[in-house]
N, C-alpha and C positions, 0 to 999 in steps of 0.2 A: 503493500500501498503507498502511494508515493505521501510523500511532504505536503500539508495542503494548508495550512495555516500558520501565519505569521502574525505575535501580538509584539505591541509596542508600548514599554510602562515606562514613564518619566519617572528619574528617583529625585526623591525631596524635592517634589515639584515646586509648590509654592517656594519655599526656603531656594530654591536654584532659580526662580524666575527674581526675588528679591538681588540672588547676587547677581543675576546678569545686569540688572539695572542700576545696583550700587556696588561700583567695582571696590569699593573700601571695604566692602562686605566680604569678597570673595578670599579664602581660605581660613575665614572666621568661624567659630562657631554660633549659629544663631537660630532663634525659634520665632516662628510665627504664630501670634496669638491674634484673637477676637480683639484683644486691650489688655493693655501693661498693667494687669491687674494681678496680684498674688494669686488670686482665688480662682482664677480661670486658668483652661490647660491649653497646651502647646495643641496648635493644630498642624504643624509642619516642626521638622527640625534640619538641619543641615547634618550632613557626614560627618562635620566636625563635631558638631555637639553630641551626635549620635555615640562617637567613641567615647564618651563622656557618661552614656546610660541615658542621655534625654531623646525621647518620643513623642510620637503622636499620643496625645491622652495624659502627659506628664503636666503635674499641678505645674504654675509657675513657680511656685515658692520652693516647689521639690527642684525643678529644674535648676533655678539659680543656686540650689545649696548643690548639686552634684556638677554645676560647669561654673563658678563665680565669675568666670570673664564673656559669659551667653551676653550676648547682644539679641534684646528680645525688639523685634518688628511689627508693630500692628498690621496685619490683615488690609491685602488690598484686593478684594476680588476681581472688581473690573479691569485691572493689570491683569491676574491669571486668567480671566477666560480672552482678555486680549491676546495673550500668546499661546493660549490654547487655539487658536484660531489660526495664528501664524504656525504653529507645528502640524496641524492637520497640513494645513498647504504646502510644507515643508515633505511630509511623507508622501503626499498625493504626486508631488511631483515626481517621487521613485514608483509607485504602484497605488494605486487605488484604495482611502480607507473602505471596507465591508462595513465598518460599527463602529460607533464612537461610545465606548462603555461609562466613561466615566471623564473629569476634566483631563486626567493624566493617564488613561490607557484608552487604545484604540486595537482593533484586528484587521489583518487583511487577508484578503484570498488570494492564495497562489496559484498562477495558472500555466498552462505550457511548460516550457524549458525551467521556470522559476521553480518550479517541484523537485527537481534535483539537487541533492544535498550542495554541493556546490555551488551553483548556481543562486541558490537561497541563502548562503552564507554571505556571497557576493553583495546580496540586494541589502541586505541586514546592514553590512558596511558601508554601502552607497548610502543607505537612509542616515545613519549617522555621522556622517560626511557632509550632507545635506543641513542636516540639522546646525550643525559645528558654523557651516558655512553663510549659512540664510538666517538661523534664529540668535544662536549666540555660542560662544563655546561652553557658558556654565550648563546650559539644558542637555543631560545627558539623560541617555535611555538604557533600558536594560531589554534588550528583546530576543523571543520564545520563540523557534520553530517547531513543528510537530503536525503529525498529520489531523491534529483535531483541535479545536480551538481548546478545549481543557486541557490539553497537555501543552500548548503554547503558552499559554498563560501561567502553568506550570515552572514549564521550562524558564521563562522571565524572571522568576521569582528566586530562581536559584543560585544566581549570582549577580552581585552589585556592589557596589554603582557601574555602570556602563556595562553590562553583561550582553553576552549572546551564549545563548545555550541550544542546541539541536536536539530534541529528541525524537530517535528513528524507532522504528519498529523493532530492530535489532538490540536496540539501548533497551526495551522493556523484560521483565518488568522491573530490573535490577535496579535502574536508575533512580528508581522511586522511591526502594528503600530504606534513603539516609533521610526521607524526609518525617515528619509527624503529620500526622493526622490532619491536625489544625492547618497545615501547610495546604491542601487542596482546598480549590473553590468546592462551596458548597457544604464544607464541612466547619460549624461555627461551636461554641462553646457549648449547646444546647444538644446539637447533632453528635460531638465526641462524645458526651457523656451517655448517649444515647446508643454508641455504637460502644462505648466500654461495658455500659451493662449486659449487651449483649454477645461479650465475649473478644471482641474485635479491640485489639487494642494500638495495633500498628499499622502503617501501609502494607506491611506485608501480609496481615494478617485479613487488611482489608480485600488486596489482592485476590488471596487463594479462598476466600468465602464465594458460593457459589451465586447466579443470578437470583432463584429462589430465596435463599437467605438476605440479601440485601435490599430486593423488594419488601419483605418484612420487616426487614429495620428500619427503612424510609419509607415504609406503610401506602406503596404503590410504585407506581411509572418511575417516579425519580432514584428508586433502586436497581431499575434495569438500567436506568442512564448513568449513570454512576459504573455501575459493572461494564458498561461497552465504552464509558469515555477513559478508564484505564487501559483498555485494549485497543487505545486508538481510533475504534470506529469514529465516523463523523454520525454526530449525532444532532438531529435535527429539534429543536425545543419549541415549543409554540410560542408566539407573541407573545410577551406580558401586556399587561393592558393595567393602567394606572389606578391603584385605588383610593388614594388622597391623595391632596394639594395643603401642605401647612409650613409653618413656618416657628422657629425656637429661639430666643436669646435669653442669654447671661445677662441680667442686668447689671450697668452700671453703676457702682454705688451711689451717685448721687440720685440715682432711679429705684433703689429698694425703698418703697413706701407703697401702698397699697394702692393711693392716687394716682401716682406716674406708673405703678406697672399696669393698671388696667389701661391707661395711655397707650402703653406699647404693645397692652394685648390687642387694643382698637387697632394701632398701624399694622401690626402682623395681619390682623385680618384683614383689613382693606389692601393689603400686599397681594394676599393669597385669594380675595374675590377677583384681583385684575388676573392673576394667572389663569383661575378658574375658566375665566370669561375668553383670554387667549388661546386656550385648550380647548373651548368649545364644550365645557363640561359643565352639567349639572350637579348640584349637592344636596344631600336630603338631612345630614347629618353633621354634627360639630361636635368636638370635643376640646375642652380647653383644662389646661395643668398650671398651674402653679407650685414652684419648690421654695418654700422656706430655708433659708439659714438652720442647720439642725437636721432632726428628721419627719418636720412636718410637711404634709404635703395636702392641695385641695386637688381634684379632680372632678369634671362635672360634664354630663353629655346631652347634647337635645336632639331630638328630630324634628322635625319638619316639612313642608312640600317640596319638591322639589325647586332651586333657585339657585342664580348665580348673581342676584342681585344685593350689592353692597348693601343698600338700608334693611331690608330684612336679615340679613346676617347680623346685622350691627343689633337689631331690637333682640336677635337670639341670645346675643353677650350679652346684652343688657338683664333679660330674665334671668341668665345663669349670676349672673355677678349679684343679683338681687338675694338670690339664695345662699350666696358663698357666706359660711359661720364667721364670724368675726375672728382676727388673731392678729395680736399683738407681737409676732414675731414678722422679721423684717422678710421680704418677699425676694428670690434670688435668681429663681428661671422662671420664666413663660413658655408657654409654647398652645398655639391653636392649633386644630386640624381639622379639614374639610373631608368628610366621607361619602360614602356610598354614592356614588360618583355614576353617573350616566350620562351619555353622550348628548347634547343639548337637540344637535337634528334628528335623534331619535326619538323623542318624547312626543305624544300626541298632544296636539294643541289645546290649551284651556277652550271651553266654552265661551266665557265670559273672563278675559282675560284682566286680571287685576291692578296691574303691574307695568302696564305700558309703555306710561310715561317713566317710571322708574331706566327700561330698559334705555331710553332714547337718552336719560339723566347719565347713566353709567356710560354710554357709549362716550358721549360728548365729554364726560369726564376724563375718560381714557384716551379720548384723540387729543386732547388740551395737554395732559399731562405728557403724552407721547412728544408732541411737538415740541412742547416749551420744557421742563422741568416733572421730574414725576412728584412732585411737591408743589406743584403750580395749583390745584385744586384736590383739597381732600375733605375729608367729613371730620367735624368738630374734635371727637372725643380723641383724636390723635394731635391734638394741636401740640403739647406739651411734651411730646415724644417724638418732634421729627429729629431731632438729633441722635435717635437711638435705633438700635435696629437696622445697621444698614446692611447692605446684600451678602449675602452668605453662597456659598459654593457647598453644595451635600455631598456625598459620597458619592453618589449614583445619580445625580442633576445636575447641570451645566446650564447658570440663570441666563436669561437675556438682559441683558442690560439696558434693551430699549424698551423692555416691560416691566422688569422690578429696579431699575438700578434709583441712585438716589441723587443723580442730576439731572 
């Protein structure tokens, strides 16, 4: 079976972009964080910082303890999205990008002579050189090449930074046996626990398990897919469907009051509503979460008729806020999620539409904000939080600055 996929994984992406645009940071340990506050976490670390034990998810106070000379850089999502598109263009000048999986990961399909080992390696080196010459020397990537997408991603993780690993059928399964279960895509903490409970403690155990056993552990067809993926078979997974739209934000110290926290929730909700309309979805449920300093949390959800109207969503938030129990603790993090989504075009039209004027209002606001600034017009509940909750990049989605940027 020939090589079919080439996976590109950009190393320490946010930190690398910062080192590219700020030469004074090159060769130095840096951490990228949402804000320079000890109680927040690192969302990226340069390899110089990783050498001290600083990694994604490390609390900033701990990162400074591990690396006293650490430079903390406040995240600039718009910049990272800008470079993301530059990198896609660089890769596509060598080979078409089949799928963008995240802001720092993309997969390409090999065709023709590219499926031969030496030609695939030559192509990978060409991609690396093109990135260096057209985007920047600090944007290093690890490339994995394999018979299927699963193994190509696995290969890209096996040698960092700036790695190049080929997994071909003759290399299997021995090349996988040095890995931990969690090194394989699709195996997180819960699945690892389930595997161990079923007597599968290593990748060798996983490989030796038959298809029926893996189907039982995974509870269905995903077990079959893992069995086939490990053996280099090309596995076609069904397209994923968006199940929710939402935002979360760790509050800046000056926003850690109930009054300011609810303003941030309004801002997050209004941003989510814009995304909902941009994607062409309706929501019929909303969940709101608030984490306080300490262990106290408030979580509530509400259900309503399908909508993408900001005013109706704001009313739903107000209903939940009224029933929130009082607390004398300081809020630390807020989260709003719209779910139970359906495609707006698929819904049956209402016999007596009640919110036609609201739809026109939402469209007008979206148009004005797209033309001028994302905060030209907004609903008043977010007024005192306009300087909070800037655009963020989630693991599996790349924000569009034209839709949810802050300028």
